[in-house]
N, C-alpha and C positions, 0 to 999 in steps of 0.2 A: 504492499499499499502504499503512492508515495504522497512524502507531506511537505508543505511549503518551508521555505528554510529559513524562517521565525520562529516556528510550530517546531519545526528540528532543534534549532538551537534552544530555544525553552526547552523541552523535553531534557536534553543532555543537561544542559545548567541546572535541573530540577534535582540533579545530584547534591547539589548544596545544600538541601533539606538534611540528608543524609549528616552534611558536615557542621550541620547548628549546636553550637553550643561545646564542639572539642577542638573545633578551627574558630580562627578571627576570619572575618568577611574578605579580609585580602589574601588570606591563605586558598582559599575555594579556588582561583585558577591553576594554582600549582597542582593541584591533584586532578581537578579536571578535563585541562589541556592534554596533559601528556596521556592519559587512559583515551580522552580521544583521538589522540596522535595513534596509540595503539593497537585501537579497533578498527582505524581507514588502513593502517600499514596491513595488519595481519586478511583484511579483505584484500588488499591487493596482491599478496603473495599467496591468495588462495591457489590460484591454478597453477604456479609453478612447483607450490612447498615439496609434495614428492619428488618431484626432479631435483631439485635444489639437496633434498634430502638421502638420496641415493647418491649424487655426486659427493656429498661432504663423507659420506663414510667412506668412499673411494679414495679421496683426497688425504682422508686420516691417513692412509697406507704408506701416503708418501712424503719423505720426506724437502718437503719443498718448505719454502719461505712463506709468514703472513700473506706478502702482498699476490704473490704467485696462485696461493689459493685461492684467495679472495677473487682473482682474477677467471680462473676457473667456475668458481662457483656463480659469477657471477654472469658468467653463459650460458646457465639453465634460469635464469630468473626471465627469457623471452623481452630483453632489452632495458629491465628494470635497472636502477640504478642503486639496490640494497638486496638486502635478503636475510635468514633468520634459520640457524644451523637448529634451533631447539622443535623437539616433537612434541610441546606444550604449545598451547594456544589459552584462549580465554576460557571456551565453551569446554574445554578437561580440566581446570582447576576447579578443587573442592577445598572444603573447610579444612582439613587436613592439611597439614602443611603449607598452606597457601602464603605464606609470605617466602619461604626459601623457592618454591616452585614459581612464583611470579618473577621474584629474582632474575635464576637461571634463563628465566624465559626469555625478557630482558639481552641477560648478556649475551644472547644468543644474535643478536643482529650484527650487520656488518659495522664498519667502525664510524662511519658516516650518523648512521640511524643510531647507534647504541650512544654518541655521542651526545646527542640531543637530550635523553633522558637524564643524559650524568649530569649536562649542565641544569637540567631539570631539578637536580639533586631527587630525581624522585624515589630513589631507594628511602629516603628520609623519612619521605612522603609513605610509603611501603609500612615501614617501621613505625609512623606516627595512629596510620588508620589500623595497623594491627592492633597495635597497645590498645586503644578504643574500642578493638572490635569490630569496626566498621569495614575491614577490608574484603573479604567476603559478600557483605552486601552491595560497595560499591562494584566489585567486579559482575556481580549477579544481574546487578542494573544495566552496566552499562553493554555486558553482550547481549542483551537484550535487541539491543538497538543496531539493525544492520545498516552499516556503512561500507559497504563494499561498491567497486565500480559497477556491478551491476543494480544495485537500489539507487545510486548517486553519481553523478558526473564530477570530474575535475572542479569544476566549475562550480557548481553548487557546494560541493563539500566544501571548497575553500571559503564560500561567502559565510556557511556553516561557520568557519571557524575564527573568519573575520569578527563574527559576532558575539563569539566565544570570549576572544580576545578582549572587544569592547566590553562587554559583561567584566572580565577580570581590572582592566583596568578602572574604571568607574568604581568598583567595588574597592578598589585601593584609595581610592579620593582623592587623599592628596599628595599620593607619590605617582601618580596616573600620569600627570603630561612631563614625566621625566622620560617615560619610553614610549608614549603612546598619544599619535597625532590627533586630537578630533575628526572625525574621518568628513566631515562639511568641508573641513578647512584643508585635508587633504585632495579632495573631488576639485574643489577650486583651484589650488596649488597648479595639480597633474591638466587640468583643463586647459590651463594657460600657457602650457610648456607646451602640451599637442596639439594645439584647435590651429596654426599656424600651419600644422603639415597634417592635417585631413584628410586632402586630394592625395597627397602621396603614400598614404599608408593604406590607403585602398586599394593598393598594384597588387597582382597577384606574388604568391610566395617571397614576398618581403619579409626580412629578417633584422631586427632593430633589437638594439641593448639599452637598455635602463640601468641606472646607478645610484647609491644611496651611502655616502660616507659613514653615516649615522644611522645606521639603518634602523634602531628602536625595534620594533615586533613586525617591520613588513611592510607597513603601510603603504606606503608612495609606491612600493615595489608591484606591491599587489594590484591598487590603483591604476598603475601603468600597465599591467597586462590587461584588466578590465577594459578599459578606454578602445585600447587598440584591438582587444576582440569583437568589441560591440561595433566598431568600422568594419573588421574583415576578421571573419573568424579564422581566415588560412593562415595570417601573418604569425610571423612566430617574435615574442619577447622574450629576450635571454635575463635576466637577473642579475648582478652584481651587489655586493653589499658589504661594509663594515659595519659591526657593533662591537662597542666594550662593554658593555653588563651582560654579564652571563646568563642570566634569567630570559632578556631579549634578546640577544642571540638565538637562545634555545627556542625561543618561541619564534623567531623569523624562519629558522630553518624549518623548522615543524610547517608553518604557513607555505612556504616554497615544495617542500618535500609534498605537503599533501594538496599541492595546486599540478605536479608531476613535472615543478623544472628541477632541476642538475644544482644540486646544492654546494658545489664543491667549489662555486667563487663567494659563498656568502662569507667571510671571513672573520675572526676574532681579534680586536686588539684596539689598539690607540689609531686611530686611523692619520692625525696628524704624527705622530710621532713616527710611525712606520705605515708606510702606505702600501698593503701588500698585493695590491694592484696595480702596482706602477707601473705595471708595461700593458695597461690598458688604457683606449682613451673610449670615449660615450658617445651617442645619439642626444641620449636624453636623460639627464639628471635633476632631483627632486630630493631637497633636506630637510630639516626641521633641529638644526643640532642644538643643544643646551645655551642658554641666552646668557650673556656673561660669564662665559666658563673660561676660570683662570686656567694657565699653562704653567703655568711657573713649577711643575713636575717636569715635564718635557722643554723647558727653556732652551739647554742646551742644545737638543738636537735641532728645536727649531731654528737657533740662530746658526749653527754651523749650515746649515742648510741654506740659508740665506746669505752666509758671506764666502762658500766654497763653491756652492752652485749658481748663483745668481738667476737670471731667467731660463736658465738650462734646467734648473728645480722649478720649487712650486711656488717660493717666496722673494723671488727677484724683485718687485716691485716696492718691497717694504714691509715692518712686522709693526703689528697695533701692542700697543702696552699688556701685557703679562695676563689682567685685570678679566679680557673678554677676549676671547677665540674665536668669535661669530667671523672678522673678516679673514682669519684664517681659514676657516671652512672655506670659505666665497674664493679665495686663493687656491685653495687647494684644486676645487670643480673647475675654474677656469683652465688650471693645467690639465686635468683630464677630457676637456672639447677635444674631440673628431678634427683632422683639420681640414679648414675648409674644402681643397680637392677630394676629400674623402666625402665631404658632405655637410662638414659643419657638427654643432650640434647647438644644444637648449638648454637651460639652468634654470630652476627656480629654488631659491632659498628662502625659509623664514626668519627672521631675525628683529631684534629690538629694535629702539630708535638709534641707540648708542651710535653702532655701525656707521649711522647715516651722516654724523655729525661732529663726536667726537674728535679732538685733537686738531691744532693750529694749523697754519703753513708749515709747511716741513715736515711734520711728524707723519709718524709710521702709518697711520690711519687715512691722513690727509693724501700722502703718496699714494695708497692703494685707491683711492676711489680716485686722485688725480689719472694712473693708470687703466682703469676701468671706462672714465671716460673717455682719454685722448685714445683709448685703444677702439673705441666704438660698440662697447661690449655689451652696457646696461641698455636694455630695453622699455621697460617699464618699472614702475612704484607703484606698490596698492598698498592702501594704509586701512587697515581692518579695525574694527571696532573694538573699546575693550572686554577683557573678560571670554574673552573666545577659547580661551586653555584652561587645562584643567588645574595648573600648575601655578598660575599667575595671571591677573586681571590687567595687565602693563599692555600698553600701546605694542603694536604689531604691526608686521610690515612684509609685504613679498617682493623680491625683489626676482625680475624676469633678464636674464641675461641669454646673451648669442652670439655668435659669430658668422652668423650669416643672415642677417639681417633684410629685407626685401627693400628694396629702392625708396618707397614712401617713409620710410623709418631710418633712414640712412642719418647720422649724426642728430638723431632727436629719442628723448623719453618722453613717456608717455606716463603723467601722473595720475592715478585713480584714488579717489578720496572716495571710499567704503566706507568710513566711522560709523554712517547714520542709514548704512543698508543689512539688514537681517531682522530677526526677531527674540523677543524674549522669550527664555524657556520659564515653563512654567516652574521646575526647580531646579534649582541649581545643581550642580554635579561638581565638587571644588570650586575653583575658581571661576567655574565656565557658567556662567548666565546669559550670554546672547549665543546667538548660532544664525546660519545661512540653510535657508528651504532651496527646495530646488530654484523656485523664481528669484531669489536674492544669487542666485547664484550664476544663472541664465542672464540679469541685469548685469552683472558685472562683468561676464563676458562678450556681451553686447557692447557696451561702455569702451570694452577694450579694443573691439574689432574694428570698430567706426573710426577711433584714431582721428578722432575731433576735440578741439574746445569745446565743452559743457559743463552742466550744472555738475558732474562730479569727474571731469577730467579734463587736466590742459595739458598740451603739447609745448614743451622746453626743447631747444638748443642746449646740447651737452656744454656746450663752454659759458650757458646761462648759470650754472653750477658753479663755476670758479671766482676767484678773485685773485691779486693781488695785495699781500702783506706788505706795506710802504712803513720804513723806518721815518720818523722824524723827529729832528729836534725841535720844541714850542717854548717859545717865550723864557729864551736863555740857553740852561741846558735840561732842561725836561727832556724824557722822552717818552713819545709816545706811538704808536702803531694803528694806523689807517688802513682798513680793507678795500680797496677798488676792485669793481668789477670785471672781469679780464676785456667785456669787451666797450669799456669808458678809458678815455684817454685819461691820464692820471693826474697831469695836471688841473685839467679841466675841471675834472670831479673835485680834487681837494680845494681848490677855489670857491667852486658851488657850496659843497658841505659844511668848511671849517671856517668861512669868512665870517662866523658870527660866533663863533668861538674862541679863536686864538687871537691874538693879534699882528704875532709874526708865527712863522714856524719855515723849516728846512727840510727841504728831501734829503736824506743819508744815502746818497750814489752809491757807496759800500758795498749797501744790504743787498744783494742781489739772489738772481734764483740759479742755484747749483746748475741745474739742466738747460736752461736757455739763457744764461748770465744777464739778464734785463735788471732792471732795477725792481727789487719785491721780493717779496717770494709767493709762489703761487700756491694754493690750498683751492680744496675741494670740500663741497658741504652741500648734500643733497638732501637739504632742509625741502619740504615739498606743498607748502601751503604758502602760495603765493597771490594776492591781490594787490591793487593799486590805491593808494590813500592820494587822493588832491590835497596836497601842501606845500603850496608855492612851485608845484612844477616839481618836487622830490616823488620818487618813487620806493618804497617802504616794501618790506617785504617780510607778511604777515606772519609774525610767531605762532601766537594762541591769541583767540576772541572771549572779553566775557567770561573773565573767570574772578575776577572780583565778588566781591559777597553781596553785596548789593546790586550789582548788575548795569550798573552804570558806566563799567567804564570797561573800556579794550586796549588791549598791549600787543604791543608787535615790535619785531625785532627790527634794527634798522638793516638794508642790503650790506654795508659793509660788516654788520654783525657786531659793533663795537656801540652801539647804543641801543638801550630800552626806550620804545616809542610809548608812551601812554597818553589817553583823552579820555575827555569827558562828553558823553552825548548830552547833558544837560546843566543849567546854568549854576554855579557856584561860588560861594566866597571865594574858594583859593586858585580855579582855573577856570578863565573866562569858556563861556559856553564855543565848542567848535574848531577852538583849538588844540593844538598835541606837541607837548611834550616831551621831552627825555633826558635821560641823565646815563651818562659815560660809564662803561662797563672796564674796570680798572683793567690796565695792557697782561698783567697777569693771569689774569681771569679766563677758566674757558665757563661755558654755560652749558648744563642739561636741561633739554628741553624740561620734564618732567618734572624737575626742580624748579624752572620757573615757574609751573603754573601751582607748585606749592606754595610757594613764596609769596604770587599774587592770592593765592585763596587765601590768606591771610586776613583778617578785617581791618589789620595795626600796619599793613604795607605804606602807608604816606607818614605814618608819625616815626617807622623806621627809619625811610629814608629823611625825612626831613633832620631826623637826631643823628644822620652819619654825616656829623660835620668835627674838625679838631675842637673849635673852641663852641660856642654856643650854636643851639639851632634854632631856626626862622620858628616862628607863630603859625604861618601858612607857607605853602608850595607858593615858592617865587619863578619866574622861568628864567631870571637871573640867575639865584643858585644852580638851579638843576641845570643848565647850560653848563656850567662846571664842576660841577659835582661830580666825583671820580669813584665810582663805588666800587666795592670789594666782593666779592662772594667767597664761599668757601670753594676749598680745591674741587679740581672734578670728581677727583675719589670721595670726598666726603658728600658732595653734592648727592654722586649715585649711590651712598652706604644708604644717605637719610631717604632717598625715594627708595630703595629697595626696603629699608625698613615700614614703610609706610603702605609700599604693596603686601608686604608681609600682615601689616593689620589686616589690610583689607579680607586676604586672605582667610584671616582668624576669623572673620568677624564670621561668615559661611562656613567654617568648621566648626565655629559653637551653633550656630544656629541649628547646623545637623547633628550635633552632639546633642543639644537640648531635644531633638525630636526622639532620640533613643532613649533619653532619660527619660522621659514624660511615659515612654510608651506602654500602655497597661502588660500586667503578664496574662498571656494566653498561648492554648496550643498544650500539648503533651507535656512538652519539654520542661524541663526542670531550670526556674528561674537564677536559681544559684549557680547552677552549670553553665548556663549562658553568659553571666557576667564576669563570673571568678577569674577565667583564663586570663581575658583581659587586665584587670583589678591588681591582679599579684605580681605584673609587668612593670605596675607603673614605681610603686614606691621606689624598687631599685635603682631605677633608672637616675632617680633625684635624690638620693639618700645622699650622696657624696658633694653635690651641689648648692641645694638647698642651703640658707641662712643657718647657723647652728641652732638658734629655737624652736624653729619649725621641721627641721630635717631630726631634733630630738621628739617631738611629738608624732613624727611619722615613724619614727623608730621603736615610742612605745604602743605606737597601734598595732605594730608587724609582732610584737611581742606577746599581745592580750591574746589568748585562746579562742579558736571559733567559736567555740561553747558558748563563750562570755558574752552573748550578745549584747548584755545591753550595757557592758564596759566599753565596747566596740563602737557603738550605736554615741556614748556618751562625749567618747573621746574624738570620733570624729565632728561630733559639733562643737566640740570645744577647740578643733583642729579651723572650723571654719571662722568659729569668734576672733583666732589669733591672726588668720590672713585679713578679715576685716580691716585689725587693729593693725597690723603692718602694711596693707596699700593703702587706707587713712594715713599714715606716719609718712609713707612715701609720697603720696599725691600734693598734702597739706604743704608738705615741706619744699613741694616744688611750686605749686606757690607762693607760699612766702618769700620763696629766692629772690623770684619776680617783684613782689608788692612787697617788700621789706615786712610783713609780720601782720598787714591791716584784714587779710583776710580771715587769718586763723583767731585773730581777734572777734572780727565781728562771729564768725562763725560757732566758734566755741561761749562764746557770749549768749547764741543764741540757742543753743545746745545747753546751758549751762543747768538747766534743771534735772536733762537726763541724765550728763554725764555723770552722775554724782553716784549715782547706781550703774551705770555703763549698759544698759541692757543690750542684747544681741543685735538690734533693730537699730541705734543709735549707730553702729559701726556703718550699715547699709546706706544710710541718711547723709553720714560725714563723705561717706565717697559718694555719694551721688552730688550734693552740692560741689564736692571737690571740682567732679568730673564739666558738671557745669561749667565754674568758673573757668576753667582749661578750657573749655571749647571755645568761652567768651573770649578767651584772650589773645586768640586764633595762629596764635606761635606755637609749635611743641615740639621740645625734642624726642631724640627716638625712645627711650625708655619707657616715657608719658604714652608714645605712642603705642608702646608694649601694653601696655596697660590697661588704658581706658577705651573698652569696649562695654558696647551694651548689654550683650547677651552676660557679661560678668555681672553687671549687676540685679540681672532677672536670677542669676541662678543662685546670687544671695540671698535675694528676697524669698525664692524656694527655701531656701535652705532654713530664715528665719522663719515662714510659715509651717515647717515642719518641726521646728524647735516648739514654737507658740503651743501648736497641736497637743505637746506633750512636755514634756520639760517645764517649758513657757509657764502652765499651767501649775507647776508645783507639784504635779504627780509622774508616775513614773507608769508608762506602758507597760501593758499584759508581753508575755514571752513571746503569742503569736503577734503582737501589734506591733514589738519590737523588732521582729525579725522582719517584718514586710516594712517596717519604716526605716531598717538597716538597707535593704536593698536600695531604694529611691538614694540613701544620703551616701551610699557606697559608689551609686553612680553617680552622684553630685561630684564625691570624691576626684574619680578618675577623670572629670573634665576638669577638675582644678587640679590634678597633678601635671596634667600636659601642660595646662598654664605654667604652672612654673618652672618647668623642662627649660618650655622656649624662655623664659624669662631669667633665670637663672643660671643657663648655659653660657650666659653672656657679661649678667653683670655680678659683681660682691658685694656685699655688705663687708666697710672696714670701716678701723679705726685711725685714723691719721694719729702718731704718738710724735713725730722729730720731723722739722723741717731744715731744709738750706736752700736760700734765696741763691743763683748762681750768677744772676743779671739776667738772665734770660727766661728761667722756669723755675719754678716751684720743685725741688727734688724731695716727695714723702718717703718714711718709711711707716707701713701701714699694718696695722694686726688686720686678720682676714678673719672672718668667722663664717667658713662653710664647712658643712657634713659634721663627723662628731669624733675625729682628730681631735688630740690633746690638744690644750689653751698654747697657745694664739690661734691653734689651726690651719695659720697660714702664715707665712711673715712676707711681704712683697715690698718692691719698692718700685713708684711712679715718678714721673715729670709730667705734669700739669699746668696748664699756662696760669690758672686763679687759685687762688688761697682755699686751703680749710683750715678750719678750727681743731687743732689738737684735743682730742678727747672725746669728741661728737660721733656717731653713727651717720655713715653716708652709704648711700649707694651707687655703684662706680663701674662704668662700662670698661671690659677686658679690654675691647677693640680701641676706645677713644677715652681715654684718662681726663679729656675736658668734659664730658656726658657727665654728670656726676649730679646727685641729689642728699641734700642733707635731712635725715627723718627728722619731722616732727616729733618730739618725745613722746610717744604715745607707749615707744620701746627705748629701754634704755638698759645701760648696763652700770650697775648701783650697788654700791659696800652693802654687804649684809647686814651690818654691825661698823657702828662709826668707829675709824682706823683700825678695821680689823685684815684690814688687807685683801678680805675675801669680797670678792665681786659674783653676780649672777644677772642672767638678764629675768627683766622682770616686763611684763604685758599689763601696763595698766586696766584694773578694772573701775576703778572710779578716778576723778582728779579733785584735787581739794582747792579752795578758794587761793592762795596763797601758794604757788608748788613747790617753793622752797621751803617750805615745812613737810614735803613727801619724804617719806623715808620707810624703808622695807618693814619699820617695825608699825608703823600705823596702817598699812596696808596689807590688812587680813583679811581683804576679797581679790589679793592677787591672782590671775587667771593660770600663772604659771611662772614657775622659777627651775631653772635650770638644774638639773641633779647633780653636775660637775661643779663644787664650792673651786674658787680658783684665787690663787694668791698673785695681786698684781706687783710687780718690781718698781714701784717710782713710772711707772707710766713710762719707762725706758725702753723703747723698741730696738732689742739686737738683735745679731743674725746667727745665734744660738736661740735651738728650741728651748724654749720657757718648759722647766718637767713639774714643777712643782704643784701636784695635783691635791686638791683636798676634795673628799666625797665625806 
């Protein structure tokens, strides 16, 4: 009986019903995919099995090398590229000895096929299934499904396998996008590469090649095969690829094997470090390499190839910074294009915004873009909507390149703005909340095919992306750099653009381009948004529009790239209606588009610009001041880091939203609720025990040591943990706001909560968190830790924990044992969510106390005590350097990556002497605040929530390089 592809995929995926409770969602695919492959392969081998077994018995009696044995066995497979020498198959497996028999069966495959199961770590899955008494049940179910070629064609089983891969990727959620590109993106990208060749692909008996250097699970290779098969079923598409991740490599090879493809040309390894297909060139290439991938670990390999081989290698035109390898993948693909005399080739590559504009004139990135433009390789740039991928919501682009442009596209680049095309998903998957339906894809392809300027498209000459960076001496000895469009005369341009800015300037004639020897270094930026603004005849390139909080402002980047223009469409006190004003970007500054969007999304950007002056700040924006204002931004690395953090927080919103649905789902079905949740829960504490601040790590440690049978004890301690988390995060957030407002916020906030803070009930901390978050959001500028902390879902989780407490302990009564068990299930699921959050925060941030400081004239060098994990006092000794001072003896939360990102904690949590002059210290979480905090002492804090079980001797608050070992218990 035939089944539709979707129905068959759903039927196979129903194996997950057996796995639920013993395996996590993200593990389902590691069981289902290899079993599906195994069932398909034995169906393919069925006709030749007896002949292979007979030949195997004969070969065994011969003294031949393994390779020769395989050749003889392959000759009996009727042209297949694999075989199996085991007499076993799934139908012969019974419950007795099933683990050993199944492992032996898999070992009977030929090397290439067996390798796939090894990289799936199939033996481990078999062991886990056997331990859970599920192995025989899985085998029973999968062997009921006929996946032989008689029942389903290569094409259809390929589509089924792709659907299973998609389900596996989406069940992984937060890690899906690392090795799996959404199918709508794959379909669009593939069509952009192939559609120019539709007529040629219909020729009889054609053979074409397709390649992906970051093959992942083989999505692009599969889509390329499908595209050509629909046009011409007789065409042959040969697939090539390389993949670094072992599991993805296994899935990709399985995917190709199931489709009847040769799998010898799917390679394992780092493409940039070692091209295992170095002698091959291809007709079509598609890829989605990791965004912002560091290549520090292979830096020497890349630099050696660049230096020693030049353009005879892959990276002759230049090298990007080591923090982003996207352009290296692009150069690698360009080097793999078939030569023009052999028909040339076409490329489509997915990138984020950084490769399009990072790096100034003369930098590696700019030189790569220059090479692409001057070689006339870039054909189109397609800007995609945000949130199109599973693991990131950032702006992404498709770059289309070819070395065989048709005449109408010579020396031109088509820019397509598809950011407002597409649909919203009913339910997000990871970070993906937008998608392209068939109509959206058709619309984009039609825009590409028309090659015309329009609402979503604009055609540029390649030279329009270029500029010359000219060095100037202005107003004496000051040095400035100006960007002059390549198609404009330098002196004429400077005269028009600088006459209002500088009294006098002189062009440095010795500052020349290394390649053409002319004045000014050549640079290229592929900025894609272009409109004309009428301001005295000058033309400006739009950077972004209407991102101000009030919607009244528009912002632009000058075409020369060194000014930000802003204008108001409404009359105002500080700017006249219709006028456009700008500030200069300091010559040492590079700008990340996404960072500027963050900057101008702040409600306080105008105040910041006004205040950005060595002496006094003007009370209103003034044209004269702004024309001469030289604004500096953080380094491009810091900008990218901040943008990355913000993007990470957006992802966390979706993760927590998904987690919330899991937390509050009702217990249903016949399986055990405890059995469902505990495997996940057990892993979480061990992940963070060594990195969480000591007070929180200690509570988690206590929780681990409470017997499972003590339900009430576990329940009470978990609620105590939530209370302490509320206090801790309140300390952080209020401390952050106070650091900016100088204590005004905390005074007002604590005054309004004074009545309740005397008793410090659970709900107070939720209220303080809410007020703090609202205050931070109103301020508009947030550092990276705050961004990692202020998530709306966090408040909701606290509120739910508060409700649970109010229904039980909050009313002064303890629940019954059965009620406690039910409540414990809800609380422990909340606990999982908070542990995941703690891990992400404290993997990058440390609770520290400054003990000693030295000012060296440029930075402050601090000796710090760090309080992480459960080690002996002081748990960690470290030295840092920072541009801003800290107060000795106070508690701070400091970024491990950037020591200038730090927050002084508001003293809801303190290290204090246990008794006056005792030299013994302990951590205290305050449960009440006295009117005069100076009178607070441990003696009158009988309601303290928590005190460290390790009593510590302070050695005169001097941090030494030796471990302090005097521990008092």
